[in-house]
Structure formats: C-alpha cells, structure tokens
C-alpha positions as a LaTeX table, in Angstrom:
\begin{tabular}{lrrr}
\hline
Residue & $x$ (\AA) & $y$ (\AA) & $z$ (\AA) \\
\hline
Met1 & 47.14 & $-47.91$ & $-62.70$ \\
Gln2 & 44.30 & $-45.55$ & $-63.46$ \\
Gln3 & 40.63 & $-46.53$ & $-63.23$ \\
Thr4 & 37.53 & $-44.68$ & $-64.35$ \\
Thr5 & 34.02 & $-46.08$ & $-63.95$ \\
Ile6 & 31.13 & $-45.00$ & $-66.14$ \\
Gln7 & 27.46 & $-45.49$ & $-65.32$ \\
Leu8 & 26.27 & $-46.59$ & $-68.74$ \\
Tyr9 & 22.60 & $-45.75$ & $-68.25$ \\
Asp10 & 23.51 & $-42.21$ & $-67.19$ \\
Tyr11 & 25.90 & $-41.77$ & $-70.12$ \\
Phe12 & 23.24 & $-42.80$ & $-72.64$ \\
Ser13 & 20.46 & $-40.97$ & $-70.77$ \\
Arg14 & 18.41 & $-44.12$ & $-70.42$ \\
Pro15 & 16.20 & $-45.14$ & $-67.50$ \\
Tyr16 & 17.81 & $-47.79$ & $-65.35$ \\
Thr17 & 16.85 & $-51.37$ & $-66.17$ \\
Gly18 & 17.83 & $-54.52$ & $-64.34$ \\
Ser19 & 20.49 & $-54.05$ & $-61.67$ \\
Gly20 & 22.31 & $-51.37$ & $-63.66$ \\
Ala21 & 25.53 & $-51.57$ & $-65.65$ \\
Thr22 & 28.94 & $-49.97$ & $-65.30$ \\
Leu23 & 32.03 & $-49.95$ & $-67.48$ \\
Thr24 & 35.40 & $-49.48$ & $-65.80$ \\
Ala25 & 38.31 & $-48.34$ & $-67.96$ \\
Tyr26 & 41.81 & $-49.43$ & $-66.86$ \\
Ser27 & 44.95 & $-47.70$ & $-68.05$ \\
Leu28 & 48.64 & $-47.62$ & $-67.18$ \\
Gly29 & 48.69 & $-43.99$ & $-68.32$ \\
Glu30 & 51.27 & $-42.29$ & $-70.50$ \\
Asp31 & 54.50 & $-40.53$ & $-69.71$ \\
Ala32 & 57.25 & $-38.65$ & $-71.51$ \\
Glu33 & 59.55 & $-41.67$ & $-71.56$ \\
Leu34 & 57.11 & $-44.08$ & $-73.21$ \\
Gly35 & 55.18 & $-41.64$ & $-75.35$ \\
Lys36 & 51.56 & $-41.66$ & $-76.38$ \\
Lys37 & 50.10 & $-44.91$ & $-77.70$ \\
Val38 & 46.97 & $-45.96$ & $-79.48$ \\
Arg39 & 45.89 & $-49.33$ & $-78.15$ \\
Pro40 & 43.47 & $-52.06$ & $-79.20$ \\
Ala41 & 40.55 & $-52.35$ & $-76.80$ \\
Leu42 & 39.29 & $-55.41$ & $-74.95$ \\
Ile43 & 36.02 & $-55.48$ & $-73.00$ \\
Val44 & 36.03 & $-58.14$ & $-70.27$ \\
Val45 & 32.67 & $-59.82$ & $-69.60$ \\
Pro46 & 32.72 & $-62.15$ & $-66.58$ \\
Gly47 & 30.52 & $-65.17$ & $-66.13$ \\
Gly48 & 28.31 & $-66.29$ & $-63.28$ \\
Gly49 & 25.31 & $-67.92$ & $-64.90$ \\
Tyr50 & 23.66 & $-64.50$ & $-65.34$ \\
Gly51 & 23.06 & $-64.69$ & $-61.57$ \\
Phe52 & 26.28 & $-63.06$ & $-60.31$ \\
Leu53 & 29.57 & $-61.74$ & $-61.71$ \\
Ser54 & 32.61 & $-63.94$ & $-61.15$ \\
Ala55 & 35.49 & $-62.17$ & $-59.40$ \\
Arg56 & 38.13 & $-64.48$ & $-60.88$ \\
Glu57 & 36.89 & $-63.63$ & $-64.38$ \\
Ser58 & 37.00 & $-59.89$ & $-63.75$ \\
Glu59 & 40.08 & $-57.96$ & $-62.62$ \\
Pro60 & 42.54 & $-60.88$ & $-62.94$ \\
Val61 & 41.62 & $-60.96$ & $-66.64$ \\
Val62 & 41.95 & $-57.19$ & $-66.86$ \\
Leu63 & 45.47 & $-57.34$ & $-65.44$ \\
Arg64 & 46.54 & $-60.15$ & $-67.78$ \\
Phe65 & 45.58 & $-58.26$ & $-70.93$ \\
Leu66 & 46.63 & $-54.87$ & $-69.58$ \\
Ala67 & 50.13 & $-56.32$ & $-69.33$ \\
Glu68 & 50.01 & $-57.04$ & $-73.08$ \\
Gly69 & 49.39 & $-53.39$ & $-73.94$ \\
Tyr70 & 45.62 & $-53.47$ & $-74.37$ \\
Ala71 & 43.23 & $-50.78$ & $-73.22$ \\
Val72 & 41.00 & $-52.93$ & $-71.04$ \\
Phe73 & 37.44 & $-52.36$ & $-69.88$ \\
Leu74 & 35.43 & $-54.37$ & $-67.36$ \\
Leu75 & 31.69 & $-54.60$ & $-68.00$ \\
Arg76 & 29.59 & $-55.21$ & $-64.90$ \\
Tyr77 & 26.23 & $-55.99$ & $-66.46$ \\
Ser78 & 22.84 & $-56.57$ & $-64.88$ \\
Val79 & 22.34 & $-59.98$ & $-63.29$ \\
Cys80 & 19.14 & $-61.93$ & $-62.68$ \\
Thr81 & 17.77 & $-60.03$ & $-65.65$ \\
Ala82 & 16.40 & $-61.47$ & $-68.89$ \\
Tyr83 & 17.07 & $-60.62$ & $-72.53$ \\
Pro84 & 17.36 & $-58.02$ & $-73.99$ \\
Val85 & 18.85 & $-56.11$ & $-71.05$ \\
Pro86 & 22.33 & $-57.74$ & $-70.91$ \\
Leu87 & 22.62 & $-57.51$ & $-74.71$ \\
Gln88 & 21.71 & $-53.82$ & $-74.64$ \\
Glu89 & 24.22 & $-53.16$ & $-71.86$ \\
Gly90 & 26.95 & $-54.91$ & $-73.82$ \\
Ala91 & 26.10 & $-52.77$ & $-76.84$ \\
Met92 & 26.26 & $-49.62$ & $-74.70$ \\
Ala93 & 29.75 & $-50.62$ & $-73.53$ \\
Ile94 & 30.97 & $-51.03$ & $-77.12$ \\
Ala95 & 29.36 & $-47.75$ & $-78.18$ \\
Tyr96 & 30.98 & $-45.91$ & $-75.27$ \\
Val97 & 34.46 & $-47.21$ & $-76.10$ \\
Arg98 & 34.14 & $-46.29$ & $-79.76$ \\
Glu99 & 32.57 & $-42.89$ & $-79.08$ \\
Asn100 & 35.38 & $-41.95$ & $-76.68$ \\
Ala101 & 38.23 & $-43.69$ & $-78.49$ \\
Ala102 & 40.40 & $-40.59$ & $-78.89$ \\
Ala103 & 40.20 & $-39.64$ & $-75.22$ \\
Leu104 & 40.78 & $-43.25$ & $-74.15$ \\
Gly105 & 43.75 & $-43.79$ & $-76.46$ \\
Val106 & 41.87 & $-46.59$ & $-78.23$ \\
Asp107 & 41.95 & $-47.76$ & $-81.82$ \\
Ala108 & 38.22 & $-47.63$ & $-82.61$ \\
Gly109 & 38.70 & $-50.08$ & $-85.47$ \\
His110 & 40.07 & $-52.78$ & $-83.18$ \\
Val111 & 37.61 & $-53.39$ & $-80.34$ \\
Ala112 & 37.18 & $-56.94$ & $-79.04$ \\
Ala113 & 35.40 & $-58.57$ & $-76.11$ \\
Val114 & 36.23 & $-61.64$ & $-74.05$ \\
Gly115 & 33.43 & $-63.50$ & $-72.31$ \\
Phe116 & 33.55 & $-66.38$ & $-69.84$ \\
Ser117 & 30.81 & $-68.98$ & $-69.38$ \\
Ala118 & 27.52 & $-67.01$ & $-69.25$ \\
Gly119 & 29.58 & $-63.95$ & $-70.12$ \\
Gly120 & 30.57 & $-65.95$ & $-73.19$ \\
His121 & 26.88 & $-66.24$ & $-74.03$ \\
Leu122 & 26.55 & $-62.47$ & $-73.72$ \\
Val123 & 29.58 & $-61.89$ & $-75.95$ \\
Gly124 & 28.19 & $-64.51$ & $-78.32$ \\
Met125 & 24.99 & $-62.46$ & $-78.53$ \\
Leu126 & 27.07 & $-59.38$ & $-79.28$ \\
Ala127 & 28.78 & $-61.35$ & $-82.06$ \\
Thr128 & 25.54 & $-62.48$ & $-83.69$ \\
Leu129 & 22.63 & $-60.26$ & $-82.60$ \\
Tyr130 & 24.21 & $-56.80$ & $-82.69$ \\
Ala131 & 21.84 & $-55.60$ & $-85.44$ \\
Gln132 & 18.62 & $-56.37$ & $-83.57$ \\
Ala133 & 16.06 & $-53.63$ & $-83.04$ \\
Cys134 & 16.50 & $-53.79$ & $-79.26$ \\
Val135 & 20.16 & $-52.83$ & $-79.71$ \\
Lys136 & 19.27 & $-49.81$ & $-81.83$ \\
Glu137 & 16.73 & $-48.85$ & $-79.17$ \\
Ala138 & 19.59 & $-48.63$ & $-76.67$ \\
Val139 & 22.36 & $-47.01$ & $-78.74$ \\
Gly140 & 20.72 & $-45.64$ & $-81.87$ \\
Glu141 & 22.76 & $-45.93$ & $-85.05$ \\
Arg142 & 26.13 & $-46.19$ & $-83.30$ \\
Asp143 & 28.45 & $-48.90$ & $-84.60$ \\
Val144 & 28.46 & $-51.75$ & $-82.08$ \\
Arg145 & 29.78 & $-54.58$ & $-84.25$ \\
Leu146 & 32.88 & $-55.90$ & $-82.52$ \\
Asn147 & 36.00 & $-56.62$ & $-84.56$ \\
Ala148 & 36.66 & $-59.92$ & $-82.77$ \\
Val149 & 35.39 & $-61.98$ & $-79.85$ \\
Leu150 & 37.08 & $-64.39$ & $-77.45$ \\
Leu151 & 34.79 & $-67.01$ & $-75.90$ \\
Ala152 & 36.13 & $-68.91$ & $-72.89$ \\
Tyr153 & 34.18 & $-72.07$ & $-71.99$ \\
Pro154 & 31.02 & $-70.31$ & $-73.23$ \\
Val155 & 27.39 & $-71.23$ & $-72.88$ \\
Ile156 & 26.20 & $-71.35$ & $-76.50$ \\
Thr157 & 23.17 & $-73.58$ & $-76.77$ \\
Thr158 & 20.00 & $-73.26$ & $-74.74$ \\
Gly159 & 18.98 & $-76.76$ & $-75.76$ \\
Glu160 & 19.70 & $-80.11$ & $-74.13$ \\
Lys161 & 23.41 & $-79.46$ & $-73.54$ \\
Thr162 & 23.05 & $-76.01$ & $-72.01$ \\
His163 & 23.79 & $-74.76$ & $-68.52$ \\
Ala164 & 20.26 & $-74.77$ & $-67.12$ \\
Gly165 & 20.54 & $-71.75$ & $-64.84$ \\
Thr166 & 22.04 & $-69.56$ & $-67.54$ \\
Ala167 & 19.34 & $-70.46$ & $-70.05$ \\
Glu168 & 16.56 & $-69.95$ & $-67.51$ \\
Ile169 & 17.66 & $-66.46$ & $-66.45$ \\
Ile170 & 18.47 & $-65.02$ & $-69.87$ \\
Ser171 & 15.18 & $-66.35$ & $-71.32$ \\
Gly172 & 13.11 & $-65.26$ & $-68.35$ \\
Gly173 & 11.57 & $-68.73$ & $-68.41$ \\
Asp174 & 9.95 & $-68.09$ & $-71.80$ \\
Ala175 & 10.27 & $-71.19$ & $-74.02$ \\
Ala176 & 10.20 & $-69.34$ & $-77.35$ \\
Arg177 & 12.77 & $-66.79$ & $-76.19$ \\
Arg178 & 14.96 & $-69.56$ & $-74.85$ \\
Gln179 & 14.96 & $-71.26$ & $-78.23$ \\
Ala180 & 15.70 & $-67.98$ & $-80.02$ \\
Leu181 & 18.75 & $-67.40$ & $-77.80$ \\
Ser182 & 20.41 & $-70.70$ & $-78.70$ \\
Leu183 & 23.32 & $-69.00$ & $-80.38$ \\
Glu184 & 24.33 & $-71.76$ & $-82.77$ \\
Thr185 & 21.07 & $-70.91$ & $-84.59$ \\
Cys186 & 21.88 & $-67.18$ & $-84.75$ \\
Val187 & 25.11 & $-67.33$ & $-86.78$ \\
Asp188 & 25.20 & $-65.88$ & $-90.29$ \\
Lys189 & 27.85 & $-64.52$ & $-92.63$ \\
Ser190 & 27.89 & $-61.16$ & $-90.80$ \\
Ser191 & 28.78 & $-62.70$ & $-87.43$ \\
Val192 & 31.99 & $-61.51$ & $-85.77$ \\
Pro193 & 35.19 & $-63.64$ & $-86.08$ \\
Ala194 & 35.62 & $-65.74$ & $-82.95$ \\
Phe195 & 38.31 & $-67.44$ & $-80.88$ \\
Leu196 & 36.94 & $-70.21$ & $-78.65$ \\
Trp197 & 38.44 & $-72.45$ & $-75.98$ \\
His198 & 37.03 & $-75.09$ & $-73.66$ \\
Thr199 & 38.02 & $-78.26$ & $-71.83$ \\
Tyr200 & 36.88 & $-81.80$ & $-72.54$ \\
Glu201 & 36.43 & $-82.43$ & $-68.80$ \\
Asp202 & 34.09 & $-79.45$ & $-68.21$ \\
Asp203 & 31.05 & $-80.99$ & $-66.51$ \\
Cys204 & 29.27 & $-77.66$ & $-65.94$ \\
Val205 & 29.04 & $-76.38$ & $-69.51$ \\
Pro206 & 29.49 & $-79.35$ & $-71.86$ \\
Val207 & 32.20 & $-79.11$ & $-74.49$ \\
Val208 & 29.59 & $-79.51$ & $-77.21$ \\
Asn209 & 28.73 & $-75.80$ & $-76.73$ \\
Pro210 & 31.74 & $-74.34$ & $-78.58$ \\
Leu211 & 31.63 & $-77.23$ & $-81.04$ \\
Leu212 & 28.09 & $-76.22$ & $-82.04$ \\
Phe213 & 29.17 & $-72.60$ & $-82.46$ \\
Ala214 & 32.24 & $-73.54$ & $-84.49$ \\
Ser215 & 30.13 & $-75.77$ & $-86.73$ \\
Ala216 & 27.70 & $-72.90$ & $-87.35$ \\
Tyr217 & 30.60 & $-70.54$ & $-88.11$ \\
Cys218 & 32.04 & $-73.05$ & $-90.55$ \\
Ala219 & 28.70 & $-73.38$ & $-92.34$ \\
Ala220 & 28.34 & $-69.59$ & $-92.56$ \\
Gly221 & 31.91 & $-69.03$ & $-93.78$ \\
Val222 & 32.92 & $-66.89$ & $-90.77$ \\
Pro223 & 36.55 & $-67.13$ & $-89.52$ \\
Phe224 & 37.06 & $-68.82$ & $-86.17$ \\
Glu225 & 39.68 & $-70.66$ & $-84.14$ \\
Leu226 & 38.80 & $-73.38$ & $-81.61$ \\
His227 & 40.98 & $-75.00$ & $-78.93$ \\
Val228 & 39.79 & $-77.88$ & $-76.75$ \\
Phe229 & 42.11 & $-78.84$ & $-73.89$ \\
Glu230 & 41.63 & $-82.24$ & $-72.30$ \\
Lys231 & 42.03 & $-81.53$ & $-68.59$ \\
Gly232 & 40.42 & $-79.08$ & $-66.23$ \\
Ala233 & 37.10 & $-78.12$ & $-64.72$ \\
His234 & 34.90 & $-75.17$ & $-65.56$ \\
Gly235 & 35.81 & $-71.59$ & $-64.67$ \\
Gln236 & 39.60 & $-71.51$ & $-65.07$ \\
Ser237 & 39.84 & $-67.85$ & $-66.11$ \\
Val238 & 43.48 & $-67.02$ & $-66.97$ \\
Leu239 & 44.95 & $-69.65$ & $-64.58$ \\
Ser240 & 47.11 & $-67.08$ & $-62.80$ \\
Gly241 & 48.13 & $-66.82$ & $-59.18$ \\
Asn242 & 45.23 & $-64.41$ & $-58.72$ \\
Thr243 & 42.75 & $-67.08$ & $-59.81$ \\
Gly244 & 44.11 & $-70.05$ & $-57.86$ \\
Gly245 & 46.33 & $-71.25$ & $-60.66$ \\
Glu246 & 49.20 & $-72.08$ & $-58.31$ \\
Thr247 & 47.17 & $-74.97$ & $-56.86$ \\
Leu248 & 46.41 & $-76.66$ & $-60.20$ \\
Pro249 & 48.23 & $-79.74$ & $-61.51$ \\
Pro250 & 50.58 & $-79.38$ & $-64.49$ \\
Ala251 & 48.13 & $-81.08$ & $-66.85$ \\
Val252 & 45.65 & $-78.27$ & $-66.18$ \\
Leu253 & 48.19 & $-75.45$ & $-66.12$ \\
Arg254 & 48.84 & $-76.27$ & $-69.79$ \\
Asn255 & 45.55 & $-74.47$ & $-70.43$ \\
Arg256 & 47.28 & $-71.16$ & $-69.70$ \\
Ala257 & 48.28 & $-71.37$ & $-73.34$ \\
Trp258 & 44.87 & $-70.04$ & $-74.34$ \\
Val259 & 45.95 & $-66.48$ & $-73.59$ \\
Pro260 & 49.04 & $-66.36$ & $-75.86$ \\
Leu261 & 47.07 & $-68.28$ & $-78.50$ \\
Ala262 & 44.32 & $-65.69$ & $-78.35$ \\
Leu263 & 46.82 & $-62.83$ & $-78.43$ \\
Ser264 & 48.47 & $-64.32$ & $-81.51$ \\
Trp265 & 45.09 & $-64.75$ & $-83.19$ \\
Leu266 & 44.21 & $-61.13$ & $-82.43$ \\
Lys267 & 47.59 & $-59.90$ & $-83.67$ \\
Glu268 & 46.90 & $-61.52$ & $-87.04$ \\
Arg269 & 43.88 & $-59.20$ & $-87.14$ \\
Asp270 & 46.13 & $-56.19$ & $-86.48$ \\
Phe271 & 45.28 & $-55.88$ & $-82.79$ \\
Val272 & 48.57 & $-54.20$ & $-81.98$ \\
Val273 & 49.77 & $-51.22$ & $-79.96$ \\
His274 & 50.68 & $-48.30$ & $-82.17$ \\
Ala275 & 53.53 & $-46.57$ & $-80.38$ \\
Asn276 & 55.54 & $-43.45$ & $-81.08$ \\
Leu277 & 58.34 & $-43.77$ & $-78.55$ \\
Phe278 & 60.29 & $-40.61$ & $-77.80$ \\
Ala279 & 58.42 & $-38.56$ & $-80.38$ \\
Lys280 & 59.72 & $-35.59$ & $-78.39$ \\
Pro281 & 63.18 & $-36.42$ & $-76.98$ \\
Ile282 & 63.48 & $-35.81$ & $-73.27$ \\
Ala283 & 65.55 & $-32.74$ & $-72.51$ \\
Gly284 & 69.08 & $-33.65$ & $-71.55$ \\
Gly285 & 68.93 & $-37.15$ & $-73.02$ \\
Asn286 & 69.79 & $-38.70$ & $-76.36$ \\
Asp287 & 67.40 & $-40.20$ & $-78.91$ \\
Cys288 & 67.35 & $-43.61$ & $-77.23$ \\
Leu289 & 67.58 & $-43.22$ & $-73.47$ \\
Pro290 & 66.12 & $-40.88$ & $-70.87$ \\
Pro291 & 68.71 & $-38.70$ & $-69.11$ \\
Arg292 & 70.47 & $-40.35$ & $-66.20$ \\
Gly293 & 68.81 & $-39.57$ & $-62.91$ \\
Lys294 & 65.55 & $-38.39$ & $-64.46$ \\
Val295 & 63.55 & $-41.63$ & $-64.40$ \\
Ser296 & 61.11 & $-41.80$ & $-61.51$ \\
Ser297 & 60.09 & $-45.08$ & $-59.92$ \\
Glu298 & 56.55 & $-45.26$ & $-58.59$ \\
Arg299 & 54.68 & $-48.19$ & $-57.13$ \\
Cys300 & 51.01 & $-48.85$ & $-57.02$ \\
Glu301 & 48.97 & $-51.77$ & $-55.81$ \\
Leu302 & 46.86 & $-53.57$ & $-58.41$ \\
Asp303 & 43.61 & $-55.24$ & $-57.57$ \\
Gly304 & 42.94 & $-58.79$ & $-58.64$ \\
\hline
\end{tabular}
C-alpha cells in the first residue's frame, strides 16, 4: 500500500491556522496485470468532538473502502478550533483531490466524503455550506461541491439535542454562530445528496440528529437515504476487527450492513471503478491470464 501525505496549508500557500491540516492519499498502486484504473474518491473525516481525531474512525475506515476499489484519503483537520477553520480545511481537501485527479487516478466527477460523529458535522457543513465566502477565501473559485456524502452517527443540530462539546468547540462559544451551525437549518435544494446511519440506542449523539437532517432534506427535495439500527452505542466505525468489532454481540454486529448499503447507494450514483484490464497484454501470456511463473507475490503490512 502506498501513502502520500500533503500539508494542505503549504499546498494552497496559506498561513497555518488552528493545529494544521494534512491529507493522506492511500493507494494499492497499479501493475501490468491489473492495468490502470480510474477510481471514485472517498475522503475520510474522523470524529472526536472537534477535540481529537478518533483512531478507529481513521485508517480502519480507509482500509475498508480501499478494499472496495476506492481511492481513499484521510483528512486530519484542526482540532480545538472554531468555525470556519475545519470547513475551510475540508474544502481544501476536496479541491486538492479534484485538482490532482489525473495524477491520483481519481474520477473528479465522483468525489464523496464520509464523516463520523463530529466529523459528520464537518462533512454536513461541506454538504450545505460549501458556497460560503469563507470557503472561497481558502480555495478561490475551485469546485468543492461533493458529489455525495456519508454521515455516520453525525452531530447535526447545535440545539437541545446536540453533543455539547462538539457544539461548543465549533462555535467557539458564540451563541449566534452556534445557532447558525445547526445544520438542519442550512439545507436547501443545492445541498449534496446524503446517506445517513445511526443507532436508536446512541446516548452520546441522540438519534434525532439524522432525523432532523433527513426531514430538512425531504423538505428541500434533496435525495437522501437514512438507516436507523436499534442496537449499539456511539462510535462503531466500520465494526471490523480493527475497531473492536469482534467483541460486539450479534445484535450490534448487524450494523456492519451500513457499509454495503452505502456502497450500493453510491454505486447507483455511478461511483464505480473504471478498469481497462490487460489493455496491453503481458508478453508471453494470452489475452486472459498472465504468463505462468511471471506473477510476483509481495506482502506489506497495513496500518489500522
């Protein structure tokens, strides 16, 4: 697996704000056997209440979607930093992926983001507030409207049913800003199509959060899909062995279904790998198989 990390403030020649932001690109690479591919892109945005970045919502998520053929990027955004900084950093990540799509092997017309908890609030801002002046200040006239968003147990409202720490940090303690960042009030017909999932038992971020967002999407006529599972606490990530999934009861492990459901939803929006296998047949082989004895086997250790 190949990894490349970009310092976003350096790339966009902007003075550092907050704790800084990086974008790490993950790739399995290309070889003569598999051929060159153009892949849909997914930017992973971990949660942590805007106070830290959750490890279980970072590389384990990268690995899960990398296995499905996506070009995957991990955004490590500034923490303990108020609006608009995280929004601007998210916009810089999108702009970078689109601007370098050819070199990254990415389909620039199919760029999505997945956000968890407070990261879901950040992705929700990217879905609704991408045209704000503060975004243009950071990236100019670059296109930063995502083609789809996935919101996993997201913080949406900053009202009564919010996660208090998340709302306090992103608003900087300012009451008017806090109200303005209640995302169910920010939805309009230009908002990005969304896939949402949550659990009824979540006692950290109440299930009413995605319900409010879905209701606003419905009123605005924006496509969305919402799944509410009954069992399970907050912060389940992809429920893999790398995130403690092996210790969960069967009633909670059912929630693993959110990933294939999301992948199916994205596929309906043409988020697919465009492959050209064996465009140039390997010397000594036929049109279908590599020549016997010419396939190398390499191992690498994956983080997460």
